[in-house]
C-alpha positions, 0 to 999 in steps of 0.5 A: 506554700509549704512551711518547713521545720527541720528535724533530726531523728534516728530511724531504722535501716528498714524505714530509711530504705522504705523512704528512699524507695518511696522517694524514687517512686513518687519523684521526691527530691529528698527523704524529707519530701518522701516522709511528708508524702507518707505522713500525708497518706497516714493522715488521710487514712486517719481522717477516713477512720474518724469519718467512718466512726462518726458516720456509724455513731450518727446512724446509731442515733437515727430513728427508723424513719431517718434511716429509711430516708437515708436509704432512699437517698442512697438508692436514688443517688446510686440510680443516678450514678449508674444512669450517668455511667451507662450514658458515658459508656455510650459515647 
């Protein structure tokens, strides 16, 4: 269950209009709910940026052998997914 914290804030007219439009498009019952949704999207995007940065750092510290192994695993996964997709397309 979501816990709520009341805030009072001034926002620009443009941001208010954005939140009202967002509220309509996602079926939110309030501007606060639309704001929570928008913040959730930003937080997920931030998480992806962090994951990308950490992945790049991890690869930068790998030996050539470890990189080759990762590439082999990626190729095997790609092959499996393609085969599964082709099989699903037949049904």
